[in-house]
ZABARO-231860 format. One line per 10 residues: number of its first residue (from 1); their letters; for each residue x negated, y, z of N, C-alpha, C. Coordinates in Angstrom, 3 decimals, padded with zeros to 6 digits. Each point is the difference from the previous one (the first is absolute). Layout:
# ZABARO-231860
NUM> A> X/Y/Z/X/Y/Z/X/Y/Z; ...;
This chain:
# ZABARO-231860
1> MFVRDFAEAK> 104.956/-110.467/-022.893/000.477/001.232/-001.176/001.156/-000.832/-000.617; 000.991/000.748/-000.202/000.540/-000.307/-000.993/-000.376/000.229/-001.813; 000.647/-001.075/-000.531/-000.850/-000.153/-001.883/002.046/000.351/-000.559; -000.505/-000.601/-000.941/000.921/000.205/-001.282/-000.557/-001.667/-000.596; -000.288/-000.264/-000.484/-001.069/-000.995/-000.721/-000.382/-001.312/001.070; 000.306/-000.791/000.204/-001.112/-000.324/001.342/-000.988/-001.233/-000.901; 000.593/-000.437/-000.944/-001.433/-000.737/-000.672/-001.352/001.219/-000.650; 001.017/001.398/-000.976/-001.091/000.340/000.004/-001.009/000.956/001.474; 000.812/000.103/001.129/-001.197/000.683/001.101/-000.296/-001.459/000.139; -000.284/-000.755/000.430/-000.616/-001.596/000.411/-001.157/000.438/-000.810;
11> AFYSQCLGLT> 000.040/-000.386/-001.419/-000.771/-000.396/-000.757/-000.862/001.723/-000.006; 000.176/000.890/000.488/-000.213/001.520/-000.176/-001.760/-000.234/001.668; 001.014/-000.341/001.260/-001.050/-000.260/000.934/-000.587/-000.864/000.287; 000.333/-001.213/-000.840/-000.580/-001.302/000.352/-001.782/000.710/-001.063; 001.134/-000.369/-001.321/-001.528/000.362/-001.338/-000.562/001.403/000.162; 001.187/000.795/-000.097/-000.940/001.371/-000.267/-000.474/000.229/001.224; 000.155/-000.080/001.868/-000.877/000.366/000.846/-000.782/-000.929/000.682; 000.526/-001.448/-000.455/-000.728/-000.993/000.678/000.266/-000.115/001.586; 001.222/-000.015/000.132/000.461/-000.517/001.381/000.612/-001.329/000.063; -000.087/-000.121/000.591/000.700/-002.211/000.667/000.638/000.453/000.488;
21> VEAADEEHGF> 000.827/-001.221/-001.290/001.470/-000.234/000.166/000.228/-000.936/001.700; 000.882/000.495/001.030/-000.297/-001.358/000.955/000.847/-000.644/000.296; 001.479/000.931/-001.082/001.142/-000.817/000.715/001.098/000.473/-001.293; 000.778/-000.706/-001.344/000.494/000.768/-000.715/001.789/-000.929/000.400; 001.279/001.011/-000.820/001.125/-001.114/-000.183/000.890/000.329/-001.251; -001.001/000.454/-001.279/000.453/000.089/-000.767/001.470/000.346/-000.751; 000.680/-001.011/000.662/001.323/-000.461/-000.322/001.454/001.847/001.140; -001.006/000.213/000.793/000.402/001.220/000.675/-000.584/001.276/-000.462; -001.348/-000.441/-000.338/-000.518/001.023/-000.177/-001.069/001.069/000.471; -000.795/-000.849/001.010/-000.518/-000.021/001.462/-001.147/-000.476/-000.477;
31> CMFDTGAAKL> -001.215/001.090/000.949/-001.454/-000.206/-000.508/-000.686/000.549/001.401; -000.687/-001.394/001.171/-001.482/001.121/000.489/-001.058/-000.236/-000.957; -000.368/000.754/000.984/-001.872/000.611/-001.139/-000.924/000.385/001.568; -000.891/-000.878/000.029/-000.908/000.406/000.918/-000.968/000.597/-000.420; 000.028/001.478/000.646/-000.606/001.053/000.194/-001.777/-000.208/001.212; -000.155/-000.645/000.469/-000.746/-000.134/001.150/000.206/000.148/000.938; 000.473/001.310/000.187/000.450/000.420/001.648/001.732/000.147/-000.145; -000.045/000.092/-000.831/001.799/-000.092/-000.136/000.447/-000.866/-000.978; 001.059/-000.590/000.301/001.121/-000.206/-001.163/000.685/000.749/-001.467; 000.372/-000.135/-001.082/000.537/000.773/-000.519/001.460/-000.744/-000.540;
41> IVEAVGNEDK> 001.398/000.350/-000.208/000.016/-001.155/000.360/001.100/001.191/-001.740; 000.661/-000.530/-000.887/000.506/000.849/-001.192/001.409/-001.188/-000.562; 000.704/001.035/000.473/001.330/-000.893/-000.489/000.496/001.129/-001.323; 001.584/-001.046/-000.458/000.464/000.604/-001.533/000.816/000.484/000.622; 000.939/000.859/-000.414/001.013/001.157/000.015/000.911/-000.385/-000.901; 001.336/-000.879/-000.372/000.362/-000.094/-000.779/000.756/001.250/-001.364; 000.451/000.793/-000.380/000.228/000.923/-000.760/001.668/000.150/000.598; 000.539/-000.887/000.389/001.292/000.313/000.726/000.055/000.746/001.709; -001.114/000.027/-000.141/000.078/000.330/001.721/-001.390/001.277/-000.269; 001.724/000.899/-000.051/-000.663/002.201/000.146/-000.584/000.032/001.021;
51> EGQELVGRFT> 000.473/-000.891/001.323/-001.206/000.436/001.132/-001.481/-000.016/000.224; -000.356/-001.370/-000.316/-001.338/-000.697/-000.858/-000.152/001.244/-000.946; 000.665/000.096/-000.980/-001.631/000.359/-001.040/-000.346/001.775/000.045; 000.838/000.543/001.791/-000.974/000.840/000.196/-000.994/-000.016/000.766; 000.092/-001.135/000.438/-001.480/-000.345/000.551/-001.266/-000.425/-001.043; 000.280/000.077/-000.997/-000.488/-000.054/-001.151/-001.110/001.071/-001.226; -001.744/-000.216/000.178/-000.040/001.038/-000.858/-000.669/000.809/001.499; 000.282/-000.152/000.905/-000.036/001.370/000.913/-001.779/-000.149/000.590; -000.945/001.058/000.032/-001.179/-000.271/000.803/000.469/-000.546/001.802; -001.042/-001.454/000.054/000.546/-000.913/000.384/-001.388/000.533/001.558;
61> GLSFPVEDIQ> -001.199/001.124/-000.238/-000.824/000.438/001.354/-000.948/-001.699/-000.115; 000.259/-000.801/-000.647/-001.202/-001.389/000.403/-001.387/000.110/-000.671; -001.074/000.225/000.234/-001.120/000.591/-000.367/-001.023/-002.060/000.248; -000.369/000.145/-001.080/-001.448/-001.502/-000.023/-000.867/000.619/000.049; -000.965/-000.237/001.013/-001.125/000.566/-000.410/-001.334/-000.769/-000.298; -000.767/001.082/-000.409/-001.459/-000.984/-001.223/-000.602/000.743/000.920; -001.316/-000.087/-000.925/-001.428/-000.345/000.698/-000.597/001.208/-001.084; 000.581/-000.239/-000.996/-000.361/000.954/-001.890/001.682/000.004/-000.365; 000.001/001.476/-000.198/000.902/000.291/-000.308/-000.225/000.546/-001.726; -000.653/000.225/-000.248/-000.279/000.076/-001.751/000.059/-001.013/-000.395;
71> STHRQLCAVG> -000.892/-000.591/000.250/000.065/-001.524/-000.911/001.321/-001.010/000.019; 000.412/000.325/001.495/001.410/-000.833/000.142/000.663/000.577/-000.613; -000.033/000.606/-000.521/001.034/001.859/-000.794/000.241/-000.776/-001.381; -001.544/000.348/000.014/-000.299/-000.837/-001.577/-000.065/-000.753/-000.434; 000.173/-001.670/001.147/000.235/-000.963/-000.260/001.873/-000.464/-000.252; 000.533/000.886/000.881/001.908/-000.066/-000.372/-000.004/000.922/-001.152; -000.480/001.373/-000.337/-000.059/000.585/-001.190/000.758/-001.321/-000.942; -001.763/-001.026/000.385/-000.035/-000.981/-001.335/001.212/-000.985/-000.450; 000.562/-000.403/001.584/001.100/-000.846/-000.468/001.626/000.295/-000.021; -000.582/001.896/-000.280/002.266/000.466/-000.673/000.632/000.594/001.855;
81> VKFSGAPEQQ> -001.545/000.306/000.725/001.108/000.828/001.397/-000.261/001.596/-000.885; 001.409/000.454/000.892/000.309/001.020/-000.059/-001.128/001.186/000.805; -000.642/000.661/-000.206/-000.122/000.918/001.206/000.726/000.981/-000.487; 000.443/001.499/000.686/000.049/001.019/000.508/-001.003/001.093/-000.636; -001.356/-000.161/-000.040/-000.570/000.266/-000.381/-002.083/-000.486/000.790; -000.554/000.454/-000.201/-001.497/-000.682/000.278/000.001/-000.114/001.847; -000.596/-000.735/000.515/-000.400/000.434/001.222/-000.506/001.542/000.935; 000.693/-000.066/000.670/-000.002/001.795/000.749/-000.637/-000.040/000.899; -001.660/-000.045/000.867/-000.390/000.621/001.241/000.811/001.203/000.659; 000.164/-000.954/000.985/001.079/000.629/001.120/-001.165/001.128/001.088;
91> YWGGWLATFK> 001.145/001.306/000.618/-000.939/000.383/001.108/000.067/-000.594/001.204; -000.025/-001.686/000.213/-000.140/-000.463/000.960/-001.892/-000.700/-000.108; -000.083/-000.072/-001.741/-000.989/-000.388/000.005/000.253/-001.209/-001.189; 001.062/-000.722/000.430/000.569/-001.041/-000.872/-000.146/-000.049/-001.455; 000.659/-000.673/-000.425/000.878/000.052/-002.172/001.575/-001.258/000.678; 000.549/001.045/-001.148/001.094/-001.073/-000.304/000.113/000.590/-001.851; 000.623/-001.066/000.137/000.500/-000.419/-001.927/001.677/-000.647/000.117; 001.179/000.752/-000.087/001.239/-000.408/000.039/000.187/-000.745/-001.494; 000.834/-001.153/000.655/000.601/-000.723/-001.614/000.990/-000.269/000.077; 000.972/-000.641/-001.226/001.442/-000.732/000.253/-000.117/-001.350/-000.468;
101> DPSGNGLQLV> 000.467/-000.540/000.976/000.231/-001.374/-000.098/001.188/-000.056/-001.614; 000.771/-001.092/-000.942/000.660/000.430/-000.843/001.657/000.349/000.218; 000.459/-000.414/001.335/001.241/000.751/000.173/-000.406/001.517/000.807; -001.085/000.147/-000.211/-000.244/001.816/000.167/-000.537/000.142/001.617; 000.315/-000.846/000.790/-000.593/000.354/001.094/-001.124/000.418/000.615; -000.170/000.913/000.336/-001.496/000.579/-000.174/-000.800/-000.923/001.256; -001.323/-000.312/000.076/-001.354/-000.027/000.636/-000.574/000.663/-000.165; -001.790/-000.305/001.173/-000.681/001.497/000.011/-001.146/-002.118/000.104; -001.065/000.914/-000.494/-001.513/-000.414/000.371/-000.438/000.514/000.788; -000.986/-000.784/000.677/-000.468/001.167/001.367/-001.626/000.049/000.294;
111> QEPAQ> -001.019/000.601/000.059/-000.870/-000.036/-000.285/-000.659/000.816/001.407; -000.610/-000.491/001.058/-000.215/000.241/001.254/-001.483/000.810/000.064; -000.142/000.856/000.692/-001.054/001.021/-000.503/-000.998/-000.298/000.322; -001.092/000.299/-000.565/-001.358/-000.635/001.042/-000.541/000.111/001.234; -000.599/-001.086/000.619/-000.090/000.217/001.208/-001.544/001.199/000.341;
């Protein structure tokens, strides 16, 4: 995922979302987070990189699974995470809540339907 401000993004993903930093190269604006089943790689794009700037601030399609979306939503709102709205139940029975990182990249929380 591409971001404009590396330090801000690293703080957001580690402190707000609570992801563990596995590797980081601050000089080159690169960081890898452990999300459980996958790795999230965050890379800073300089202002002079016009093509790279087009990759910042888009919906990513990345979803973070949670057990209790209502509680997680409240906790993240309390630490300043900006959601587009409250969690919504989907036609397939699960719940989604969309939020943005400081660079405007769109991500989601997802709660699977009850069995």
